[in-house]
C-alpha positions in Angstrom: -20.3 17.8 1.8 -22.3 16.7 4.7 -24.8 18.9 6.6 -23.3 17.7 9.9 -20.4 19.2 11.8 -19.9 15.9 13.5 -18.1 13.2 11.6 -20.5 10.3 10.8 -19.2 6.9 10.0 -21.0 4.9 7.4 -23.4 2.3 8.6 -24.1 -1.2 7.5 -26.8 0.1 5.2 -23.9 1.2 2.9 -21.6 -1.9 3.1 -18.9 -0.8 0.7 -18.4 2.5 2.5 -18.5 0.5 5.7 -15.7 -1.7 4.5 -13.7 1.5 3.7 -14.4 2.9 7.1 -13.1 -0.4 8.7 -9.9 0.3 6.8 -9.6 3.7 8.5 -10.2 2.1 11.9 -7.7 -0.5 11.2 -5.1 2.2 10.3 -5.8 3.7 13.7 -5.1 0.4 15.4 -1.8 0.0 13.5 -0.9 3.5 14.7 -1.7 2.5 18.3 0.6 -0.5 17.8 3.5 1.7 16.6 3.0 4.1 19.6 2.9 1.0 21.9 6.2 -0.2 20.5 7.8 3.2 21.1 6.2 3.4 24.6 7.3 0.1 26.1 11.1 0.7 26.4 10.6 3.7 28.7 7.3 2.8 30.5 7.1 -0.9 30.3 3.7 -2.6 30.5 2.1 0.1 32.5 -1.7 0.8 32.6 -1.5 2.7 29.3 0.4 0.0 27.6 -2.1 -2.7 28.9 -5.1 -0.7 27.7 -3.5 -0.1 24.3 -2.6 -3.8 23.9 -6.1 -4.9 25.0 -7.8 -2.4 22.6 -5.7 -3.7 19.6 -6.4 -7.3 20.5 -10.2 -6.6 20.8 -10.2 -4.9 17.4 -8.3 -7.6 15.5 -10.1 -10.5 17.3 -13.5 -9.2 16.4 -13.8 -6.4 13.9 -11.0 -7.5 11.6 -12.4 -11.1 11.6 -15.9 -9.7 10.7 -14.3 -7.6 7.9 -12.6 -10.5 6.3 -15.8 -12.6 6.6 -17.8 -9.8 5.0 -15.4 -10.0 2.0 -14.8 -13.7 1.8 -18.4 -15.0 2.4 -20.4 -12.1 1.0 -18.7 -9.8 -1.3 -16.3 -12.0 -3.2 -19.0 -14.6 -4.2 -21.4 -11.9 -5.5 -18.6 -10.2 -7.5 -17.8 -13.6 -9.1 -21.5 -13.9 -10.1 -21.7 -10.4 -11.6 -18.4 -10.1 -13.4 -18.5 -10.4 -17.2 -16.5 -13.0 -19.1 -14.0 -10.4 -20.4 -13.1 -9.4 -16.8 -13.4 -12.7 -15.0 -9.7 -13.7 -15.1 -8.6 -10.3 -13.8 -11.2 -10.5 -10.9 -10.2 -14.0 -10.0 -6.6 -13.0 -9.9 -7.4 -10.1 -7.6 -9.6 -12.1 -5.3 -7.0 -14.9 -5.1 -4.4 -12.4 -4.2 -6.6 -10.8 -1.5 -7.4 -14.3 -0.1 -3.7 -15.1 0.1 -3.2 -11.8 1.9 -5.9 -12.7 4.4 -4.1 -15.9 5.2 -0.8 -14.1 5.6 -2.4 -11.4 7.8 -4.1 -14.0 9.9 -0.8 -15.7 10.6 0.8 -12.3 11.2 -1.9 -11.4 13.7 -1.5 -14.8 15.6 2.2 -13.9 16.1 1.4 -10.2 17.0 -1.3 -11.3 19.4 1.1 -13.6 21.2 3.4 -10.5 21.7 0.5 -8.3 22.9 -1.1 -10.7 25.3 1.5 -10.5 28.1 1.5 -6.7 27.7 -2.2 -6.6 28.2 -1.7 -8.5 31.5 1.0 -6.0 32.7 3.8 -8.5 32.2 7.2 -7.4 30.9 7.4 -7.9 27.2 9.1 -6.4 24.1 7.4 -5.3 20.9 10.0 -4.4 18.2 9.3 -1.4 16.1 10.5 -3.3 13.0 8.1 -6.1 13.8 5.2 -3.7 14.1 6.2 -1.9 10.9 6.3 -5.1 8.9 2.9 -6.2 10.3 1.4 -2.8 9.5 3.0 -2.6 6.0 1.3 -6.0 5.1 -2.1 -4.5 6.1 -1.4 -1.2 4.3 -0.6 -2.9 1.0 -3.7 -5.0 1.3 -5.9 -2.0 2.0 -4.4 -0.1 -1.0 -5.3 -3.0 -3.2 -8.8 -3.3 -1.9 -9.5 0.4 -2.1 -7.7 0.9 -5.4 -8.9 -2.2 -7.3 -11.6 -4.2 -5.4 -14.1 -1.6 -4.2 -14.1 0.4 -7.4 -14.9 -2.8 -9.3 -17.6 -3.7 -6.7 -19.2 -0.3 -7.2 -19.7 -0.9 -10.9 -20.7 -4.6 -10.6 -23.1 -4.7 -7.7 -26.9 -4.0 -8.1 -29.0 -2.3 -5.6 -30.3 -5.7 -4.5 -26.8 -7.0 -4.0 -25.9 -4.0 -1.8 -29.1 -4.6 0.2 -28.2 -8.3 0.6 -24.7 -7.4 1.7 -26.1 -5.0 4.2 -28.3 -7.7 5.6 -25.6 -10.3 5.9 -23.1 -7.9 7.5 -25.8 -6.8 10.0 -26.7 -10.4 10.9 -23.0 -11.3 11.4 -22.6 -8.6 13.9 -25.7 -9.4 15.7 -24.5 -13.0 16.2 -21.3 -11.7 17.9 
C-alpha cells in the first residue's frame, strides 16, 4: 500500500507500469466515447459533446500513438533479444498478434476519428453505440492480451538496464512531441 492518500500514476521511470497506466487511461477514453454516443441523440453536438470528442481525439492522436511506438520500437525488440530459444516461438506469435492488433486498431481509429471530427466542430453527426462498442471491444481484447501475456513475460525477461533504457527512450519520445 502506498503512503499517499492521493492516487499517483506511474512515471516513465517505471515503463512497464506506465504502459499499464496508459491502458487505464485508454479505458477512460473508451467510456467517454460510450457516453458520447448515448448523449448525441438527445443533445446533439453541443459544447459537452464537442469537448468530449476533442478530448478523445487528442488522446488517440498522441498518447495512444506513443504507447504503440513504445511497444513496437522499444519493448518488442528488447524482448526478442532476451527470450530464450525454448520460448522464442511463443513470444514471436504473441508479438505478431499484437502488431496485427495495432494495425486493426489504427484503421479503426481512423474511421472513429472521422466520426468524431464533425462533432468536435459542433456539426450534426451520429455516433452509433454498436460502432463504439465494437471499437472499444477491440481495444479491450488487446489490453487483456498485453496485461495477461506480454507484460508478465516482460517482467521476467527484462534486466534493470533494459528497464532504464526503455525509460530513456519513452521519455525522449514524449519530449519530441
